[in-house]
C-alpha positions as CSV (number, residue, x, y, z in Angstrom):
1,X,-42.1,-16.6,3.8
2,X,-43.2,-14.0,6.3
3,X,-42.0,-10.5,6.2
4,X,-38.4,-9.9,7.4
5,X,-38.4,-9.4,11.1
6,X,-36.1,-6.6,12.3
7,X,-35.0,-6.8,16.1
8,X,-35.3,-3.1,16.8
9,X,-34.1,-3.4,20.4
10,X,-30.8,-4.9,19.2
11,X,-30.5,-2.6,16.3
12,X,-31.0,0.6,18.4
13,X,-27.9,-0.5,20.6
14,X,-25.7,-1.0,17.4
15,X,-23.5,1.8,15.9
16,X,-24.9,2.5,12.4
17,X,-24.4,2.0,9.6
18,X,-24.4,-1.8,9.6
19,X,-25.6,-4.6,7.6
20,X,-28.4,-6.8,9.0
21,X,-28.7,-10.4,7.7
22,X,-31.7,-12.6,8.1
23,X,-30.1,-16.0,8.2
24,X,-33.4,-17.8,8.2
25,X,-34.2,-16.4,4.9
26,X,-30.7,-17.2,3.7
27,X,-31.2,-20.8,4.7
28,X,-34.6,-20.9,3.1
29,X,-33.1,-19.5,-0.1
30,X,-30.3,-22.1,-0.1
31,X,-32.9,-24.8,0.4
32,X,-34.8,-23.6,-2.5
33,X,-31.8,-23.7,-4.7
34,X,-30.9,-27.1,-3.7
35,X,-34.3,-28.4,-4.2
36,X,-34.9,-26.6,-7.6
37,X,-31.5,-27.7,-8.9
38,X,-31.8,-31.5,-8.1
39,X,-31.5,-32.5,-11.8
40,X,-28.9,-35.2,-12.8
41,X,-25.5,-33.5,-13.2
42,X,-26.5,-30.1,-12.0
43,X,-23.9,-28.3,-9.6
44,X,-24.4,-24.9,-8.0
45,X,-21.5,-22.6,-7.1
46,X,-21.9,-19.5,-5.0
47,X,-20.4,-16.4,-6.5
48,X,-18.3,-15.1,-3.8
49,X,-18.1,-11.6,-5.3
50,X,-21.8,-11.0,-4.2
51,X,-21.0,-11.1,-0.5
52,X,-17.8,-12.4,1.1
53,X,-18.9,-11.9,4.8
54,X,-17.2,-14.9,6.6
55,X,-20.3,-15.9,8.4
56,X,-22.4,-15.8,5.1
57,X,-19.6,-18.0,3.4
58,X,-19.5,-20.4,6.2
59,X,-23.2,-21.0,6.1
60,X,-23.2,-21.4,2.4
61,X,-20.2,-23.8,2.4
62,X,-21.8,-25.9,5.0
63,X,-24.9,-26.4,2.7
64,X,-22.7,-28.2,0.1
65,X,-22.6,-25.7,-2.6
66,X,-19.4,-24.9,-4.4
67,X,-17.7,-21.5,-4.9
68,X,-17.3,-19.3,-7.9
69,X,-14.3,-16.9,-7.4
70,X,-12.6,-14.0,-9.3
71,X,-9.4,-13.5,-7.2
72,X,-7.0,-15.4,-5.1
73,X,-8.3,-13.4,-2.1
74,X,-11.8,-14.9,-2.8
75,X,-10.2,-18.4,-3.2
76,X,-8.6,-18.0,0.2
77,X,-11.9,-16.7,1.8
78,X,-13.8,-19.7,0.3
79,X,-11.3,-22.3,1.6
80,X,-11.2,-20.6,5.0
81,X,-15.0,-20.8,5.0
82,X,-14.9,-24.5,4.4
83,X,-15.5,-24.8,0.6
84,X,-13.6,-27.8,-0.7
85,X,-11.0,-26.9,-3.3
86,X,-12.3,-29.2,-6.0
87,X,-15.6,-27.3,-5.8
88,X,-13.9,-23.9,-6.4
89,X,-13.9,-22.4,-9.9
90,X,-11.7,-19.4,-10.8
91,X,-12.9,-16.8,-13.3
92,X,-11.9,-13.3,-14.3
93,X,-10.1,-11.6,-17.3
94,X,-7.0,-10.6,-15.5
95,X,-5.7,-13.4,-13.4
96,X,-2.0,-12.6,-12.4
97,X,0.9,-15.2,-12.5
98,X,0.8,-15.2,-8.7
99,X,-2.9,-15.9,-8.5
100,X,-2.7,-18.7,-11.1
101,X,0.3,-20.4,-9.3
102,X,-1.6,-20.2,-5.9
103,X,-4.7,-21.5,-7.4
104,X,-2.8,-24.5,-8.8
105,X,-1.2,-25.1,-5.4
106,X,-4.6,-25.1,-3.8
107,X,-5.8,-27.6,-6.6
108,X,-9.0,-25.9,-7.3
109,X,-11.6,-27.5,-9.5
110,X,-11.3,-25.4,-12.6
111,X,-9.9,-22.3,-14.2
112,X,-12.4,-20.5,-16.5
113,X,-10.0,-19.0,-18.9
114,X,-11.0,-16.0,-21.0
115,X,-8.3,-15.4,-23.6
116,X,-5.5,-17.1,-25.6
117,X,-2.7,-15.2,-23.6
118,X,-4.3,-16.5,-20.3
119,X,-4.3,-20.1,-21.6
120,X,-0.6,-19.8,-22.5
121,X,0.1,-18.2,-19.0
122,X,-1.8,-21.1,-17.2
123,X,0.1,-23.6,-19.2
124,X,3.5,-22.2,-18.6
125,X,2.8,-21.9,-14.8
126,X,1.4,-25.3,-14.6
127,X,4.4,-26.8,-16.3
128,X,6.8,-25.0,-13.9
129,X,4.9,-26.4,-10.9
130,X,4.6,-29.8,-12.4
131,X,0.8,-29.6,-12.1
132,X,-1.8,-30.2,-14.7
133,X,-4.3,-27.3,-14.8
134,X,-8.1,-28.0,-15.3
135,X,-9.4,-25.4,-17.8
136,X,-12.7,-24.4,-19.2
137,X,-13.0,-21.8,-21.9
138,X,-15.3,-18.8,-21.3
139,X,-17.2,-18.2,-24.5
140,X,-18.8,-14.9,-25.3
141,X,-22.2,-16.1,-26.7
142,X,-23.2,-12.6,-28.0
143,X,-26.5,-12.4,-26.0
144,X,-27.9,-9.2,-24.8
145,X,-29.2,-9.8,-21.2
146,X,-31.3,-6.6,-21.3
147,X,-29.8,-5.3,-18.0
148,X,-27.6,-2.3,-17.0
149,X,-24.7,-2.0,-19.4
150,X,-22.2,-2.2,-16.6
151,X,-23.4,-5.7,-15.7
152,X,-24.0,-7.0,-19.2
153,X,-21.1,-9.4,-20.0
154,X,-22.2,-11.4,-23.0
155,X,-22.0,-8.9,-25.9
156,X,-19.4,-8.9,-28.6
157,X,-18.0,-5.5,-27.3
158,X,-17.7,-6.7,-23.7
159,X,-14.2,-7.5,-22.2
160,X,-15.3,-10.9,-21.0
161,X,-14.8,-14.3,-22.8
162,X,-13.6,-15.5,-26.0
163,X,-15.4,-14.6,-29.2
164,X,-17.1,-17.6,-30.9
165,X,-15.1,-16.8,-34.1
166,X,-11.9,-17.3,-32.0
167,X,-13.0,-20.4,-30.0
168,X,-11.5,-23.0,-32.4
169,X,-8.0,-21.7,-31.8
170,X,-8.4,-21.5,-28.1
171,X,-9.6,-25.1,-27.9
172,X,-6.6,-26.3,-30.0
173,X,-4.2,-24.6,-27.6
174,X,-5.8,-26.5,-24.7
175,X,-6.0,-29.8,-26.5
176,X,-2.3,-29.8,-27.8
177,X,-1.0,-28.9,-24.2
178,X,0.1,-31.7,-22.0
179,X,-0.2,-29.3,-19.0
180,X,-3.9,-28.4,-19.5
181,X,-6.9,-30.7,-18.8
182,X,-9.6,-29.3,-20.9
183,X,-12.9,-29.5,-19.1
184,X,-15.5,-27.7,-21.1
185,X,-17.1,-24.4,-21.9
186,X,-18.1,-21.5,-19.6
187,X,-20.7,-18.8,-20.2
188,X,-22.0,-15.8,-18.3
189,X,-24.4,-13.3,-20.0
190,X,-24.9,-10.7,-17.2
191,X,-26.3,-10.0,-13.9
192,X,-29.8,-9.0,-12.5
193,X,-31.6,-10.9,-15.4
194,X,-35.3,-10.9,-14.6
195,X,-36.6,-11.8,-18.1
196,X,-35.7,-15.5,-18.4
197,X,-35.8,-15.4,-22.2
198,X,-32.0,-14.8,-22.6
199,X,-31.2,-18.0,-20.6
200,X,-33.3,-20.0,-23.3
201,X,-31.2,-18.2,-26.1
202,X,-28.1,-19.3,-24.2
203,X,-29.2,-22.9,-24.2
204,X,-29.6,-22.5,-28.0
205,X,-26.1,-21.1,-28.4
206,X,-24.7,-24.0,-26.3
207,X,-26.5,-26.6,-28.3
208,X,-25.3,-25.0,-31.6
209,X,-21.6,-25.1,-30.2
210,X,-22.0,-28.7,-29.2
211,X,-23.3,-29.6,-32.6
212,X,-20.3,-27.8,-34.2
213,X,-17.8,-29.6,-32.0
214,X,-19.1,-33.1,-32.2
215,X,-15.6,-34.7,-31.8
216,X,-14.6,-32.6,-28.7
217,X,-14.6,-34.1,-25.3
218,X,-16.6,-31.6,-23.3
219,X,-17.3,-32.9,-19.7
220,X,-18.5,-29.6,-18.3
221,X,-21.0,-26.9,-19.4
222,X,-20.8,-23.9,-17.1
223,X,-23.9,-21.6,-17.7
224,X,-22.8,-18.9,-15.2
225,X,-25.4,-17.1,-13.1
226,X,-27.2,-13.8,-13.5
227,X,-30.7,-14.6,-12.1
228,X,-32.2,-11.3,-10.8
229,X,-34.3,-10.5,-7.7
230,X,-37.2,-8.2,-6.9
231,X,-35.8,-5.0,-5.5
232,X,-39.2,-3.3,-5.4
233,X,-41.0,-5.9,-3.4
234,X,-38.5,-7.8,-1.2
235,X,-41.2,-9.1,1.2
236,X,-43.5,-10.2,-1.6
237,X,-40.8,-12.0,-3.5
238,X,-38.0,-12.9,-0.9
239,X,-36.9,-15.9,-2.8
240,X,-36.4,-15.8,-6.7
241,X,-38.1,-18.3,-9.0
242,X,-35.3,-20.9,-8.9
243,X,-37.7,-23.7,-10.0
244,X,-38.4,-22.0,-13.4
245,X,-34.7,-20.9,-13.8
246,X,-33.3,-24.4,-13.5
247,X,-36.2,-25.9,-15.4
248,X,-35.2,-23.8,-18.5
249,X,-31.7,-25.4,-18.6
250,X,-33.1,-28.9,-17.9
251,X,-35.6,-28.7,-20.7
252,X,-33.5,-26.8,-23.3
253,X,-29.9,-27.8,-23.0
254,X,-29.2,-30.8,-25.1
255,X,-26.5,-32.6,-23.0
256,X,-24.3,-35.4,-24.1
257,X,-24.2,-38.5,-21.8
258,X,-22.4,-37.8,-18.5
259,X,-22.0,-34.1,-19.1
260,X,-22.2,-32.0,-15.9
261,X,-23.9,-28.5,-15.7
262,X,-22.5,-25.8,-13.4
263,X,-24.2,-22.7,-12.3
264,X,-22.7,-19.6,-10.5
265,X,-25.4,-17.8,-8.5
266,X,-24.6,-14.9,-6.3
267,X,-27.2,-12.0,-6.0
268,X,-30.1,-14.5,-6.1
269,X,-28.9,-16.3,-3.1
270,X,-27.8,-13.4,-0.7
271,X,-29.4,-10.2,-1.9
272,X,-32.8,-10.4,-0.1
273,X,-31.4,-11.6,3.2
274,X,-29.4,-8.4,3.8
275,X,-30.4,-4.8,4.6
276,X,-28.3,-1.7,5.2
277,X,-29.4,-0.1,8.5
278,X,-28.8,3.6,8.9
279,X,-29.8,6.2,11.4
280,X,-31.3,9.5,10.6
281,X,-28.8,12.3,11.3
282,X,-31.0,15.3,10.2
283,X,-34.2,16.0,8.4
284,X,-33.5,19.1,6.4
285,X,-36.0,21.6,4.9
286,X,-35.1,22.6,1.4
287,X,-36.8,25.2,-0.8
288,X,-39.0,22.6,-2.6
289,X,-37.9,19.4,-1.0
290,X,-37.3,17.6,2.4
291,X,-34.2,15.7,2.8
292,X,-33.6,12.7,5.1
293,X,-29.8,12.8,5.8
294,X,-28.7,9.3,7.1
295,X,-25.3,8.3,8.5
296,X,-24.6,5.6,5.9
297,X,-23.9,6.8,2.5
298,X,-22.4,5.5,-0.9
299,X,-19.4,4.2,1.1
300,X,-21.7,1.7,2.7
301,X,-23.8,0.9,-0.3
302,X,-22.6,2.1,-3.6
303,X,-25.1,0.5,-6.0
304,X,-27.5,3.6,-6.2
305,X,-24.5,5.8,-7.1
306,X,-22.7,3.3,-9.3
307,X,-25.6,1.7,-11.2
308,X,-28.4,4.1,-10.6
309,X,-30.0,1.3,-8.7
310,X,-33.0,1.6,-6.4
311,X,-33.4,-0.2,-3.1
312,X,-36.7,-0.1,-1.2
313,X,-36.4,2.3,1.6
314,X,-38.2,1.7,4.9
315,X,-38.4,3.7,8.2
316,X,-38.3,1.0,10.7
317,X,-39.1,3.0,13.8
318,X,-41.6,5.8,12.9
319,X,-45.0,5.2,14.3
320,X,-46.6,8.0,12.5
321,X,-49.6,7.6,10.2
322,X,-48.7,10.6,8.4
323,X,-46.6,10.3,5.3
324,X,-44.3,12.8,3.4
325,X,-42.1,12.9,0.4
326,X,-38.4,13.0,1.0
327,X,-35.1,12.7,-0.9
328,X,-33.0,10.2,1.2
329,X,-29.3,11.1,1.0
330,X,-26.1,10.1,2.7
331,X,-23.3,12.2,4.3
332,X,-20.6,11.9,1.5
333,X,-19.5,15.0,-0.3
334,X,-20.8,13.8,-3.6
335,X,-24.0,14.7,-5.3
336,X,-24.4,11.1,-6.4
337,X,-24.6,10.1,-2.7
338,X,-28.5,9.7,-2.9
339,X,-30.5,6.6,-2.1
340,X,-33.9,7.7,-3.4
341,X,-35.8,10.8,-4.5
342,X,-39.4,11.7,-3.6
343,X,-39.7,8.6,-1.4
344,X,-43.0,8.4,0.3
345,X,-42.2,7.6,4.0
346,X,-43.9,7.8,7.3
347,X,-43.1,11.2,9.1
348,X,-39.5,10.8,9.9
349,X,-37.4,12.5,12.7
350,X,-33.8,12.6,13.7
351,X,-32.7,9.2,15.3
352,X,-35.2,7.0,13.3
353,X,-33.6,3.8,11.8
354,X,-33.8,3.6,8.0
355,X,-33.5,0.3,6.2
356,X,-32.2,0.0,2.6
357,X,-33.6,-3.4,1.6
358,X,-32.3,-6.1,-0.7
359,X,-28.7,-5.1,0.0
360,X,-27.2,-8.5,0.9
361,X,-25.5,-8.6,-2.6
362,X,-22.9,-6.1,-3.7
363,X,-23.5,-4.1,-0.6
364,X,-21.1,-4.9,2.3
365,X,-18.6,-6.4,-0.1
366,X,-18.3,-3.2,-2.1
367,X,-18.0,-0.9,0.9
368,X,-15.1,1.6,1.0
369,X,-13.4,3.9,3.5
370,X,-13.8,7.0,1.1
371,X,-13.7,10.2,3.3
372,X,-11.9,8.1,5.9
373,X,-15.2,6.6,7.0
374,X,-15.3,3.3,8.9
375,X,-16.6,0.3,7.1
376,X,-20.1,-0.9,8.2
377,X,-20.4,-3.6,10.7
378,X,-22.7,-6.6,10.4
379,X,-25.5,-8.1,12.6
380,X,-27.2,-11.4,12.2
381,X,-30.6,-12.6,13.1
382,X,-30.9,-15.2,15.9
């Protein structure tokens, strides 16, 4: 895959900040996912929370992937984009009664339930509507994904999932109910996982659970997502190693005959195709530092402020051979509104276009209007 091409003439004419999406890279990434996951019984769902831009969703839906959602708004967005309802799964620890009822009316493929009270709520609402609810139980496998503590979800102290020690009772609730169609087990250990070892451990945990519940009818095993990307070298590694990722599950999961395996990938599919494009408002001389102040801040891309994350920063328009060190900051009245410190960039001037790379996931979708700022727009490659 060649380096992402930025159409500078088009970009100069756009109001910044905006998100630029390389749809050729997106399509190539989707193709890689489909080819690498072509094992019997493997099904991939796109995690809508990573990026819900309608054009992105339509493109992914047209490819045949399913959708992983965490709100009724995401379910509606997925259906509007063309995802078939039976290919939609609904996760999240706090589903409201209204969301559960609407999802049942849409006849989605599965609820990933995360607690006994939620199971009871789904049962009662399904009964009131006269609809049987397809339910999988999200199990907390107590695996450390070795990622940022905000996006680690599989440890005992996390709010997600049902503890393994409490699983038997949750299964019993589902099995006894005539309004719940028990589908199987769901897992998710965290996000931005780059060391694949935790996924092997997850397979071992699932195998142990399957051995424990030998008499239980489990038609579906959902292993979640979490595969990370290379934020430091997006052009060197534009597409994650999906082949090795899916191979781990194919070789290590001990499946029963006919069992289906579901995956929920988000960041790995869309992150590298998107960049936040900003314009330099000022280059400010400090006592010991130089600051590049851009017109897009944490309201357009919150990951650096929220997760202390770093995106590769590029000056797209400077032709200077000279380089300088800069702190790259936004216009928001918060000290956390900083994209990078001591960044080595070509000599930068007012009006230059700056790209924050690998921003296709958890970028536009998390943008806000704080300080009454407008939401960033979007531009797509041709």
